[in-house]
N, C-alpha and C positions, 0 to 999 in steps of 0.2 A: 334262502330256505330251500327253495324248490332242488334246484341244483346240488346242494349239500344232500341232500334226504336223498333225491332218484338217484343219482348219479354217483355219489361217494359214496353212501353207507346201503343204499338198499341191498346191492348186490353181494355185501358181507352181513348180513344181516344175521345169518346163521354163524359165522367164525367168528361174531364179536358179542352178538346180545342172545346167543342159542343156548341150548342146553349144554353142549360140548363145543365154547369156542374153542380158537387157537391157544389162548391162555388161560390154564384152568382157573374155574371162577374163584374157589380159594385164594388163589394166589393173586388172583386179580382184585380182590378187595384187600388185602393185605398190601399191594404195593400203593390201592389210592390212597389208604388212610382211612384213619373214623369219621373224620369229615366230608369223605366223597360217598353219602349215599345215593341209592335209587332205589326204583320199585322192582330193578332187576337183583338185588339182593336178597329179594324174596321168593320172587317167581321167575324159575328160569325154565324155559319149554321153547321148542322152537315156535308151536303155534301162536303162544303170545306173542314171541320177538315179530313175529309177521304183523301182527295184530298191532303192536302196538306201532311198527314201523307204518305202516298201511295208514294208520290212523291219524301217525304226525305228517305223512304225506297230505290227505286229505283235509286236515286240518292248514296245512301250510298253502294250498290251492285256494281254499276258501277265503284264507288272509290275502291271497291275491287278488283275486276278483271282487273282494270287500265286501262280504257276507257276513252280516251281524261282527264287525272289524274289534269291535272293542270286546266283547266276550271270547270270540275265535282267536285275539291276539293271547288273553290270556293262559287258552286251553294250549294253545301251541309251545307258547312259553314250558308251560310246566311237561308236556312230553317232550322237547328237546331237552329240557335240562336234566331227564331221566336218564335220554341217550347217550348225552355226555357224561354225566357221574359216571356210570356204569363202566368207563375204560378212562376215568379222569385223568389217570398217572400220564394218557397217552394223548389227550388233546391238543390238535394244533392250533396255533394262534389265531388263524383265519376264523375257525368254529366258537373261539371266546369273543371275537370281533364280534361276529353273525351275533350271539348271544345278547351283548352289550347294547348292539341297537334295538334289539328284538324286546329285550327288555324294559328301555324305557321307552319305546314306540307304543307300550301298551296304557300310556298315559295319556298319549297324543289324541286328540280329536280327529281321528284320522274318517271316522264316517261324516263329517263336513262335506268331502268331496269324492272319498275313496270308499266308495260304496254302491251295492248292486241297487239298492234303493235309496232316492234321496232321502237327506234328512232335512225338514224342513227349517231345523232350527240350529245354526251355526254356531258353534261354541269356540271361543278364544281359547289359544294355547296358552296354558296356564307357565306361568315366568320361569315356576322352580323346575317346569321339563324342559325348558329350551337353556338355562343356563347348564342342567346337566348334562343333557346330550352334546352340547357344544363343548364344555368342558372336558368330557369324556373323550370326543373325538382330538379335541387339541393336546390332550395328555399321551394318547396313543401315538398321533406322530412325532411331538415333541419328545417325548423318551426316546423314541427308538431312534430320533436323528441322534440325540447326547451318547447315545450308547455304540453309534456306527462310529469307533475309534481306530478303526484297524485301517493298515497301509493302502490297503484297495479303495476305500474312501478317499483317504487324503491324497492320493496318488492320483484320484480319476478313471482308473478301471476296475472298479467295484460291478459296474455291469457288462463290463466283458466277460467277467468271471461266472456271474451268474448265468448268460448266455453261453457258457462253454462247457456246461452239465450236460454229457450225453445223453443219459438216462431221464432228466428232466424237462429236456428242450421241448419250447413250444413251435410251431411252424414256421415262425419267421428269426429265429434265434440266432441265424447266421447272417442276417443285415446288421445286428446290433453288435455279435459278436468282431466283424472284420469290417467296420468302419469307427474309427477314432473320432470323425467328427458329429457322431452319434452318442458313444457310448460315454464320452469324457464328457461332455456338458448335462447331459443326463443324469451322471453320477455327480455333480457337483450341483446341479439344480436341486436333486433329493435330497442331498446332506444338508443345504442352507437352507430350504423351505420347509424341511421338517424340522430344526431347530427353532424358526423363527414362527413356525405356524401359528403360536397362540397369539402374536400380533396380529397376523393377517384375520383372525377371527374376532379379537377383542376391541381393537383400536380402529375407532370410528374415521373413515377419511370420507372426501368429497367422491359422490357418486357408487360409494360401496367399491370400489377400486380393490382394496385388499380382500375384500372375500371374494369378488371375480377371479383374484389370481388365485387363491386357495382353493377354486373349485377346479379351475383350468388346471393348475397343479395335481388336483387330486386325479383327475381324468388323464392326462398327460401319462401321471406316475402308472397309476392302475393298468390301464390300457396297453403300455410297454411292458409290463409285469407281465401279462396275459399275453401278449405276442412271443414270449420270450421263454415262461418256466411255468411247468404246473405246478402252482400253491393251492390246488383247492378253487375255494369259491372266495378266496381273498381278494382278488381285482373286482370281483363280483359285488361285494361288500363293500369296498373301498368305492365304488363308481356309485355305488345307492346313498352314501354317505355325502359323495358331494353334491346329489340332488337334495338333499335333506338342508344343504347350508346357503342354497342361492337366497340370496335377500329378498325382500318386500319387493325393492325397484325392478326384479327382474318379472315379475308376474304384474307387477302393474303396466310395464313395459308392453307387455304383450296383451294387456286389458282381459288379466285374468283375476278372477277373485275382486274383481273393481264395484265398489259401489256396494257391497254387501256389509248388512247390519251384523257383527258377531254380538252374542250374548257371553258376559261375563259371569260363569259360576262363583255363588258365594258361599262363605264357609263359616261355620260360627268361629268364636277366638279360638275354645280348643282346637278343633279340626287346623286353624292356620298357623297355631302355635307347633303341632305336629307335623305339620306340613314344613315350616321351617325349619326347624331340630333335624327331621330327617334328612333334609338338601343340606344342612351343614354337616352332618355327619359323613353324608355320600361324597361332598367334597373335599372335606378333609383327609378321607380314605383316601381320594383319588391323587392327591397330592402327597400325602404321606407313603404309602405304596410305591409310587410312582420315582419316589426320591430314595425310598428302599432299594427297590429295583437297581437302580443308576449305582448308588453305594456300594450294593453287593458284587455289582459286575469292576468297579474300579479294585473292591478287596481282593477278590481274585486276581486281579492283577497284578498287585501291589504283594499279595501272599502273606498278607495281613490286614485287618479291620480298621477301616478310614474312622475320622472323629465322624460324619456325617451317617457311617453306618449304626454307629455305636449310639448315636442320638436317636434315628428313627427305629431301630430294636427296642430302644427304652420304650417309646408310646405306641409299638406297633398293637394294632389292633389283630385277636388270631382269626385267622380265615374261619369262616361256618362251613363252607362249603366251597370246593376249587373252582365251582364255574360261578359266582356271583358276582355282583359289582366290584369285592374288595380284592380279586385276582386281579392284580396289572401287572404284569410282566410281558412288555412288547419288545418282543427280541425278533425284528422283522431283518434279516439280512445282518443283523450288529452281533458282536464288531468287525464282522466282515464277511461276507459271502463265502462258504463253503468253498477249496478250490477242489475239493473229490469229484472227479466228472466220470466215475464208472460205473458197474452195476454187480448184481447177484444174480446168482440163478442156482437151481440144484441138477446138477448132471446125474450120469450110473452108466456104468458098463453094462452093456448088452450080452445076450448069448453068443454072439458073433464075435464078442470082444471089442467090437467099438463103442467109443463115448459118446452117448447123445443127452441131447437136452431133455430134461424131465418134463417141461410144459410143452413142448411144439415138437417133439421126439425127432428133432432133428441133428443129424450125424455133427458133431465137434470137429472143427477144422480145425488139424495140429500147426497150420501155419497162419492163420489169420484168424483174429477174434472179432467172432460178429456179437450183433443182438438178437439174441434167440427167446428171449423172456423179458415181455414191455410189458407188468400189469399195470390195472388202473386203479382208481378210485383210493379208497384208506387203505388197500394194501401196498399200494405203490407210494402212498406216505410215509406209511409205517415202516416200510421195506428201506428208503430213502436215508432214514435217521442210523442203519445200522450197515451200510454197505462196508464200510471200514473193519471188519471183523477181527480182522488182528490185533487193533488198538484196545478194542473191548473199553472204549474211555467213558461209556455211559453205561451203567449198568443195567436201565430198563431197557437200551437198546439190545442189549445183550440178551434180555431175558424174552424181547419179543423174538428175535432173529431166531434163540435157541428152540422155542416152542413151535415157530411156524413151520421150521425145516421139519420136525419130527409130525407136525400136523398135515402136512404136505404128504408124508410117507404111509402114513394112518388111511385117510381118507380115498388111498388108491390101494388099500389093503394090500400094501408091501411086507410080507412076513419077518419079523424083527432079524430072524437068520441071512437075510439077503441085505440086511442094511450096510453091510463090510463093501457093496458095489456100489454104493450111493454117497455122493460129496457134495457141500456147499462148494459154489464156484465165485469165487472172486473176482473180478477183472477190474482193475485200479487203474486210474489217470488220473492226474493232477496237472491244476494250472499253476504255471511257475512263472518266476521272471518277468512281475510286474505283469501278468496275465498276457506274455506277449511266445509262450511256449508252451503247449499242451504234452507233454510228458508221452511215451510209446505208450501202450496198454498193455500191463502185464498180468498176470494171470495166478492165481494161488486156489489151491483145492484143499477142502479141509475134509478129513474122513468123520464120518457118524459118531464114530468114538471119541472123537476129540471133540465134537460137539456135544456130545453127551457128559464128557468129563468138565465141562466147563462150569467151574464154580462161581456162584454169582452170590456176594453178600445183598442182602436188601437192607439198606437202614431203614431204621425207625421212622415213622412220619408223625 
């Protein structure tokens, strides 16, 4: 949570939640849809945006140190929910993953051990919460495992493609990219382990070996991703989930939590009935929404609705809000990682007739393509979706790119009559030939007029 709020979001508080964000408020509300309500639909000014963000960061810090964990967890969920809902159309999968874990952690007795002030009464974890949490984690990895149907996963070089993205690479990407003895087994391990993940979580075996394998897999997978590419707080959330899955035998081995008497909370028959009904509804939603997600991908691949898709749509539960337990769309590098390895920037012709990068004011070489603009946080993540501007395959990426371009010019007080000297620069490189070849970097400049004339039809949601 702290990484998501401080590193990814706080630097862009004004650009996303302020009074004059990158995407105009009215347009963003239309894109989000009727179900994506938030406090920012009614209050929009920079001071309030900073207040909300800083309060969320404070709550996340208090939650981290265990200060009144139960109350703080619900407050943090409320603040985080409103931040995500304000730009629901652009929420990344890692934020939704974090949101899911935070949601159900609100019902865990975290104050048993995770508290500034020791709680003398230790409560048992409610069975219904454990079932929901474990089922949610199982669905996340199993669904995305079945969704990985691309050749890169089948042929064992998906991890290599991920490590070949010039713009998104992390510190040790080259190690994974250049060594088949690393990326090939890791690719197949990911594919097999994700598909079989429910077995590792729910099938009991001697000494909890399956559960330990699930934990080790999550650690290996997410630490590898962290070393390869920038995917926000996805790896940190996955590592936290690994800790959550450690079996009781782990704690007993280290004599942790040993000999403690736990108190079982008692509920009336009416409350127990509500808990049972609510749990059944949540579990049904998990299964139905994930099956609908997989059926939707297959229908797109077949270019016609499948039987499973029709069946799941017939019993589909309408989405109450974009970010809730009902939003199950886990597409982590599926059906295969993008082979796009380029980047974008804004360049302009200076008074001396030389082409410069807008962000670094570096002269642009005519013979060698170098990376001059390397943003961070939410800006980089949102821009990464729209790098292939010339294809405009996703309308919402084109919306962001178009508005981001002119936003950058306006905040620099560039007069409209000078827009003719400014260009969106797209540097393109692809990973081809089973991941063995990275095509030479090519460059395309788009004039301000071309971007302004880009027509985008926003579908009704």
